[in-house]
N, C-alpha and C positions, 0 to 999 in steps of 0.2 A: 462489144467484145465478149465472147463466151469464155467462161472459166470452168473447166470440168472438175468435178469431184473425183478424188482418188477412189479406186475400188476398195470395198471393205474387205479386210484380210484378217487372218489370225483369230478367227472365232467371232468377229464382229458381223452382225447382220441387222437388217431393218426389222424392227419389232412392230412398229405401227406408223402409218402415215398421218394419223390424227393428232396433230399438235394444235392446241387451242390458239386462236388468234391473239389472246391476251397473255400468252406465255412470254416472259421477258427475254430479251436478247441483248447481249453486250458485244459490240464489235470494236476491234482496234483497227483503225485505218492508218496504215503506214504510208506516209507521203514519199514521193520520189525526191531524193536528195541530190544535191549538186556536188561536183568535184570528187566523185567516188574514186576514180583512178589516182588522183593526186593524194587523197587521204591514205590509200593503200601504200603508195610510195613513201609517204612520211612515216607510216607505221613500220615499214621495213627499215628505213634509214635510222630511225631513233633506236631501233632494237638491235642493230648490227654493230658490234664493237669495232669493226674495221672502218666504219663510216665516220666522216668528220661530224655528222649530225647526231652521233650516238649520245643518248641520254638527254637530248634537247627536246623534251616532251612538250606537247601543246597543253594549254589549259582547256577546261571545258568550254569557256567562252570562245576561244579561238576555233575549236572544233565546230561549234554551232555556227559561227560566222562563215566558216568554209563550206559547210554542208547544208545550210538552211534551205528548205524548199522555197521555190519561187512564190512570190506574192500572188501571181496569177493562178497558179495551181491551188494554193490555199483557198482562194476565193471560189474557184470552181467546186471544190469538194465541200466546202462549208455550205454553199447554196444547195447542192444536191442533198446533203444530209438534212438541212433545216426544212427544205421543201417536203421531205418525207416524214416530218414530224419528230425527228430524233432529238433527244437531249444530248448536246455535244459539249465535251470538255477537251480543250486543246492542251497538249502536253509538250514539254521540252521544245519550246520555241516553234510550235506548229509542226513538229516532226510526226506526231501521232495525234489522231483524233479518236477519243473514246466516245462512241455513239451508243446511247441506250434507247431502245425502242421495243416494240412488241412484234411477235411473229407475223401478224397480219400486215403491218406496215413494212416489215423487212422483206416479206415475200413480194410485195408489190414493188418496192424500191429496187430489188435485185432480180426480179423476174425468176424466182426460184420457188422451191417447195421444201419445207422443213419436215423432218421425220424423227421418230424415236428409234435409236439403235441400242442394241445390247450385245455384250460379249458373252457367248455361251461358256467360255472357258474360265473367265474371271468374275462374271457377274456385274461388270461395270456397265453403266448406262450413260448415254449422251443424247442430246438433241443436235442434229446436224442438218445442214442444207445440202441440196443436190447441186447440180450445175447452176451457175448464176451468170448474169449478164451485167455489164457495166456500160453506161454511155461512153462514146468514144473519147470525149474530153475528160471524163473522170478516169477512164482507164489509162490515159496518157499521164495523169497526175499522180497515180497511186502505184506503189510498189507491191504491196501485199495487204490482204485483209485477214485478220485473225478472228476466230469465233464462229466460223462457218463449217470448217472441215476438220479441225484439229482434234486429236484423241489423246488420252493419257497414256503414260507408260504402263505396260502390264505390271502387276505386282511381282516383286522379286521372289524367286523361289530359292531355298537353300541349295548350295552346291552339293553338300553331303546329305544323304538321306537320314543320317543320325550322327550325333556328336561322337568323336573318338573318346576312348576311355580316359586318355590323358591329353587334353587340349594343349596346343603349343603355348609355352610360357612367354608371351610377348608383352612386356610391360614397358613403361617409360624408361626404367632403369636398364633393361636389356637393350633398348634402342640407343641409349646414351653410350653404353659400352661398345655396341656393335659399330656405331658410326663415330666413335671418339668425340662425343659432344661434351666439352668441358669448358669451364671458365665463362659460362654465359649466365648473366644475371639481368633480368628484365627490370627496367626502371619503373614500369607502369605509366610511362608518359603517353599522353594522347597523340604525340607525334609518331608513335610506333604502334600501329594497330593491325589486326588481322580479322578476317571474317570467314565464316562458313556459309555456304549456300545450300539450302535444303528445299525439297519439293514434295508435293503430293502426299501429305499426311505424315511426313517425317518430322515429328514434333520433338520438343525438348522438355526434359524433366530435371528440375534443379536438384532434387534430392538424390537422383542417381549420379549426377556430376559430383556432388559433395561426397557421396560414398566412395566413388572412384578415387578422389583425392585423398581421403582418409586412408585407404588401403594401399594405393600405389604411388602417391605423391605426398607422403606423410611429412616431409621436411618443409613443404610449402604452407604458408598460412591459409586457413580456410577462406579468407577473404579473396584468395586467388581463384577460388572455384566458383566464380560468378561471371555471367555474361554481362558485358558492359553496355550493350545496346541491342534492342530487337528492332528489326525492320520487317514489317509485314506480319508480325505476330509470330506464331509457331510454338507457343507454350502449350503443352498438353501431355499426353501419355508418352512414356519413354519408348523410343523406336530404335531398332538396332543400328541402322545406317547413320542416323543423325547423331546418336550418342557416341558411336565409334569416332565419327569425325571430330566432335567437340572434345571428347576426353583426351584424344591423342594429340590434337594440335595444341591444346592448352597444357597437357601434362608434360610435354617435352621441355618447354620453357615457361614455367608458371609466371603469372603476373603480367604477361603481355595482354593488353586490352583486346578482348575478342568479341566480335559482333555476330549476331545470328540473323541472317537474311533468309526469309521464308516466303515461298510462293506455293500456295496450296490449290491452284486451279486444276482443271481437268484437261487442259490443252497444253501439252508439254512445250511445244515450240512457242506458244504465246507466253508461257511462263519464262522461257529463256529471253524473249524479247523484253518483257517487263523487268526481269532481273538486271540484264545488262543496261537497259535504259535508265533505270534508277541509279545504278552506279555512276553512269555518265552525268546524270543530272545533279549529283551531290558533289560539289567541288572538293570537299574534304573527305571523300570516301576512302576507306582503307585501300592500301596498294596491294595487299595480299588477300586473295579470295580462294578458299579451298572448295572445290566442287568435284564430286565423284559420280556424277550422273551422266548417262548417255543411253544410246540405243544401238544394239548390235544387229543392225539390219537396215533395210531400205527405209529412210525417213518418210517416204510416201505412205508406208504402212500406218503411220501416225497422222496422216493427213497433211504432212508438211511438204508442200510442193517446192519446186526449185526456187520460185520467187521468195517464198518464206525462208528457205535455207540461206539464200544470198542476203536477205534482209537482216537476219540474225547475225550472219557472218560479218556484215558491215559494222554492226555494233562491236563485235570483237576487235575489228581493225581499229575502231575509234578508241577502245580501251588500250590497245597497244600504243597508239599514238599519244595517249595520255599518261602512259607509264604504269598502268595497272597490270 
């Protein structure tokens, strides 16, 4: 079965066809799962206040039992990958296979050709595959493959060409007053946690968060200006998007334990698959995740074909069924 690469758009072009055979490749093979329609129905019912099943969320184990790939399909894909010499790591009850191999082996396994691409507008570089082919039995067992065609989001550009003389004075105190937020005191209990999701270089700086609390949340103890847990790293230079997310979600109600979930890859849809997958895999993950990322355009421009979009969407349905 042939799988076509999306045309390169928005400044992306092939720079060179010469990718060395020993260039490393990491693929995520997303397996075809069972009971997709039933899971979607459950997600709708537990989310609808009018439904008798409202709030009766599934556990992670129940979701895995309902959607687990068939043993036959798992065996087919494992044999295909190992025969190609890939180092394979199974994730999330065989929902995903992470395959590490080299370009030479990947080209032979997928009957494709890799190339270097560059974006003339942003300077971003990637190594991508062209059209690829899957054996019929593998194609029937797999929903999507990440790491072949995916592209990063373009860097964000400021909405204004220059800052106004008097920026809007939007502080936690202003938000408290505007939305009548009163009488809320966080206990700091691990039973009540929240998280932010950050991607592609949007890293966190602790000193900036402390400075924000000293200036705008002065009544809170400095101990409240700390991330309680990092998932995937993300500590680095201060970035506008990430710090805005962290400072305001924490500054409104200080002392709620806040986690920082970071995915710094160059394939945006693969990052979304990883982020949602790791939330599902953690039985005690926070129920509130703040994410302000997206793409205002056709996702095919980022190499995210319909199968990839539906695959990521299914993870969001699982999160809804779990009550996240």
